Structures are given as structure tokens and as C-alpha cells.
C-alpha positions as CSV (number, residue, x, y, z in Angstrom):
1,M,0.0,0.0,0.0
2,S,1.1,3.5,-0.6
3,D,1.9,5.7,2.3
4,P,-0.7,8.4,2.9
5,E,2.1,10.9,3.1
6,T,3.1,10.3,-0.5
7,W,-0.4,10.7,-2.0
8,S,-0.6,12.7,-5.1
9,P,-3.5,14.0,-7.2
10,C,-4.7,12.0,-10.2
11,P,-3.1,12.9,-13.5
12,S,-5.1,15.2,-15.7
13,G,-7.9,13.3,-17.5
14,E,-7.6,10.1,-15.3
15,L,-11.0,10.5,-13.7
16,S,-12.6,11.1,-17.2
17,K,-11.0,7.8,-18.4
18,L,-12.3,6.0,-15.4
19,Q,-15.8,7.4,-15.9
20,K,-15.8,6.3,-19.6
21,S,-14.6,2.9,-18.6
22,L,-17.4,2.5,-16.1
23,E,-20.0,3.7,-18.5
24,H,-18.7,1.2,-21.1
25,D,-19.0,-1.6,-18.6
26,I,-22.6,-0.6,-17.6
27,N,-23.6,-0.4,-21.3
28,R,-22.1,-3.8,-22.0
29,R,-24.0,-5.4,-19.0
30,S,-27.2,-3.8,-20.3
31,R,-26.6,-5.2,-23.8
32,R,-26.0,-8.7,-22.3
33,R,-29.2,-8.5,-20.3
34,F,-31.1,-7.4,-23.3
35,L,-29.7,-10.3,-25.4
36,A,-30.3,-12.8,-22.7
37,A,-33.9,-11.7,-22.4
38,G,-34.3,-11.8,-26.2
39,G,-32.9,-15.3,-26.2
40,V,-35.3,-16.5,-23.6
41,F,-38.2,-14.9,-25.5
42,F,-37.2,-16.6,-28.8
43,L,-36.7,-20.0,-27.0
44,A,-40.1,-19.7,-25.4
45,T,-41.7,-18.7,-28.7
46,G,-40.0,-21.5,-30.5
47,S,-41.1,-24.0,-27.9
48,L,-44.7,-22.8,-28.1
49,V,-44.7,-23.0,-31.9
50,T,-43.2,-26.5,-31.8
51,W,-45.7,-27.7,-29.2
52,G,-48.5,-26.3,-31.3
53,I,-47.4,-28.2,-34.4
54,L,-47.0,-31.4,-32.4
55,E,-50.3,-30.9,-30.8
56,S,-52.1,-30.3,-34.1
57,N,-50.5,-33.4,-35.5
58,S,-51.6,-35.5,-32.5
59,R,-55.2,-34.5,-33.2
60,Y,-55.0,-36.1,-36.6
61,A,-53.0,-39.2,-35.4
62,H,-56.1,-40.9,-34.0
63,K,-58.4,-40.2,-36.9
64,I,-57.0,-43.1,-39.0
65,S,-56.4,-46.6,-37.8
66,C,-53.2,-48.6,-38.1
67,R,-55.0,-51.0,-40.5
68,E,-55.8,-48.1,-42.9
69,V,-52.3,-46.7,-42.7
70,L,-50.8,-50.1,-43.4
71,D,-53.2,-50.8,-46.2
72,L,-52.2,-47.4,-47.8
73,R,-48.4,-48.1,-47.4
74,S,-47.5,-48.8,-51.0
75,T,-49.7,-46.0,-52.4
76,Y,-48.3,-43.5,-49.9
77,L,-44.7,-44.5,-50.6
78,A,-45.3,-44.2,-54.3
79,G,-46.6,-40.7,-53.8
80,R,-50.0,-41.5,-55.2
81,I,-52.2,-40.4,-52.3
82,E,-54.5,-37.9,-54.0
83,S,-56.1,-36.3,-50.9
84,D,-54.0,-33.8,-48.9
85,E,-56.1,-34.5,-45.9
86,K,-55.4,-38.3,-46.2
87,R,-51.7,-37.6,-46.6
88,K,-51.7,-35.4,-43.4
89,L,-53.6,-38.1,-41.5
90,I,-51.0,-40.7,-42.5
91,Q,-48.1,-38.4,-41.6
92,A,-49.6,-37.6,-38.3
93,H,-50.3,-41.2,-37.5
94,L,-46.7,-42.2,-38.5
95,A,-45.3,-39.5,-36.2
96,H,-47.1,-41.0,-33.2
97,C,-47.3,-44.7,-34.0
98,P,-44.0,-46.6,-33.7
99,K,-45.5,-49.9,-35.0
100,C,-46.6,-48.3,-38.3
101,R,-43.5,-46.2,-38.6
102,I,-41.4,-49.4,-38.5
103,A,-43.6,-51.0,-41.1
104,Y,-43.1,-48.0,-43.4
105,E,-39.4,-48.0,-42.9
106,A,-39.1,-51.7,-43.8
């Protein structure tokens, strides 16, 4: 530690430099908080959107039976399902039914 007897005033401009440095640190912390809050917002939004998509698919999954899905396997794989609604039903069913998904992958 320096001896109180040898204390000398700060050089000219030193306090201004210190003030600018502190302001810079405060601004940097503010930007970090803003970015962190934005990241949380986007993660939450993405989670809700994903959940909504999965939930809407699960509504369709039970509207078509495994037997129907398996009977339409060759037609579906050949891309010859005419109805968009039927194609969505099959896709939703396959997303939720491991048994049918395995049959389609075989």
C-alpha cells in the first residue's frame, strides 16, 4: 500500500477515463441482459410453436387406424395419395405410432 504521506492527485484526465470505462461496462452489461432476455423470448416462442405443431399433428393421429395406414403403405410410398387430408392423416399417424413407422421404414 502506498503511504498516505506520498499521496498525489490523479493525473489530468484520469477520472474522465475511469468514468468512460465504467459507462462502457454498464452499457455492456445492459446489452448482455437485453440479449439474454431476447434469447429467452425466442426460445419460449419456438417451444410454443413446436408444441402447437406437435399438438395439431396428434389430433390427426387418432383419426386413422393402423390398419388403414398399413393398407395405404405402397400407395403412400409411391406418392399416389390424392387427398392432402389423407396424406396429413397418415403423416400424423406415423409421427405417433412406432409400429406403423417401423412398417413404413421396412
